[in-house]
N, C-alpha and C positions, 0 to 999 in steps of 0.2 A: 506494498498499500503505499509506504514512504515512496518507495521507488519510482510511483508517476508522480510525485512533486521533483525529488533528488533527480534522478537520472531518467526525464522518460523516452529517451531513448531506445536504454535498457529495458525499461516492462516491455516497451512494445517489442521487442526481438522478443525477451522470455514470456508477450501471451500468444505470437508468430511459432516458436517451437513448441507450446502445447497444442495448439490449434493441429498444426501439421500433424504433432504426435497421434491427436485427434481420429484424425482422416484415417492416419494409417492405419491403428487398431483398425477404424471400422472396417474398413477395407480390403485389411485380412482375413477380420473375421469370413468377412463373405466370399472371399473367396477360397478358403476353406471348408465354409460351409458348399460351395459350390451353388447357390442360388440366393442373389442377394436378401430377396424375399423372407431366406429364411431363418434371417439376423434382425431381433427385437431390437427396433431404432428409439421406441416409444413407449414404456411400460402405464406413461398415463392413460392412453387410448392403444391398447395393442388390438389394434385390428390390421388392415392394408393399408399402403398411403397415409399413416396417420402422420407421418412425418416421424422430426427427432424430438429427441428432450431434451433439454439443455438442465442445468442445475447451475445457474449461476450466483451462487450470494454475497456476489460484488456489489447485485442490485441491491441489496438490504443492507450497507457497508457506506456505502459510497457517494457524492453528489451524482446525480441524475446528469449532469457535465461529464463529471469523471468517468460517467458510465460510457458515456457518446464516446468521449474521446478512447478509453481505451478498451471496451469491453463489446463494445456493440460491434462494431466491423467483423472482428472475430467470431459474435456470433453467429454475424448472418451470414460470413461464409458459411458455415457446417452447415445451415440453415438453405443456404440456396443448392449447395452440394445436396443435400441428404434429406431433403423436404421440407416445406415449411409443418412444424410441429408444435412444441408442448416446451413454455416458459417455467422453470418452477423455481424459487428460490426458499432455502428457513428460512427467511425475513425474521422481524417484520417488516412488514413495507411502512416504512416512514411516506412522510406527506407525498415525495417527489418521486417515491418507486414505481406506481400505475408510470407515469410517464415515462421513467425509463423501461420497461418492461413493455409498454403501447408504440415504440420507438422500432421493435424491432418491425420489418413489413415481415418477418417466417415467422412471425409465432401466429399459430391458432386457437391457443388454447392458453391459460392463464391460469394457479391454481388459489384458490378462494385461503384455505388454512393459512397460509402464511401473512396474508394483510390481515384476518381478526389477531395472528398468536401476541400475547401480552398487549393489546389495544382492550382500548374502551372503546368499539365501534358500535355508532347509533344506524338501526334499520337507515337512516337516510345516506347514513356513508356508504352501506353495503348497494342501494340504489344506484347512485350516483354513480358506484362502481360497476357496477353492472350497463347504463348508459354510456360510459363514456368508453367503456370496453367492445358493447355492441356498435357502438357509430365507427369502429375500426375497424369491424368482423373480427372479434375474439369471443372466443366461449368463454366463461367459466366454468371452472373445475372444482370439486370439492361435497362438501358438507356442510348444512345451511340448520340443524337444529342448534337448540338453546345452550348446549353444551359447549361447542365450537365457537358460535358468538361470544358466548357470557361468561362461558374458563368457568363455571360455575364446580367443573370436577362429578356432573352428575350427568349423568344422558339424560335429555326432557325432547320430549317429540317435537317437530315442526311444529312449526305455524304456518297454517294452510292459502293465507292469505297473504303472504312474505314468503314463501316457495313460489308460487304461484304471478306476482308481480320481477322474482329472481327469473325466473324461470323464460319467461317472455324475450327475453334479450338472449338468448341459448346459456344451459346449467348443463352440464357436464355433472348428474349426482354420483359422488365418486367418496367410502368411508368405512373406516373399518369393521369388524367384529365378528361376531359370529354367522354359520349362518342362519340359524332362526329368529339373529335379531335382521338381517337380510330380507326372510320370506316375511316379519313385521312391517317391515318397510315402504316392500312389498302392496303388500294391503291395505298398505295406507295412503300411498300413493292411488292404488285403485280408487280408494274410495276420494281423495282427493280430486281424479282427473288430470 
């Protein structure tokens, strides 16, 4: 991080080497498999054509300007080569995070949970996130139960009206849990429409 300020040319050199290494590993895996489609590039959306997932923790710790200068070009290079895909960070999202995430021409989905982690987001904040993401053609991925939103530590059923509002902009619901919890959610979703 300090190199971005002290020796920016060396920081770019390091990021270029790391980007080339990621590219080389993916291409080697695809050659080994004999069929590029056999190598999963996006665990968040594991279907053909889902593009590449990138984990970019710099988004949540540097300014959008620094991210635009030092990270975005390398992320975009990978997205151009391997397909528009998913962007994940372990967050939290600070005020400028969404701007940095949405600056990626290659991103199709962005995680919700990092936006929520360790923060007190209101329903209006979440709907603004959805509005801005939708305007850029980006879907949101994650869960919207109150445990995720409010960090209460206890699972609480999601609010139907809120989920409908969020889903209107494109929502890929993803959450952990048991098979039984998944079936319970599926029944809730069917009732909620």
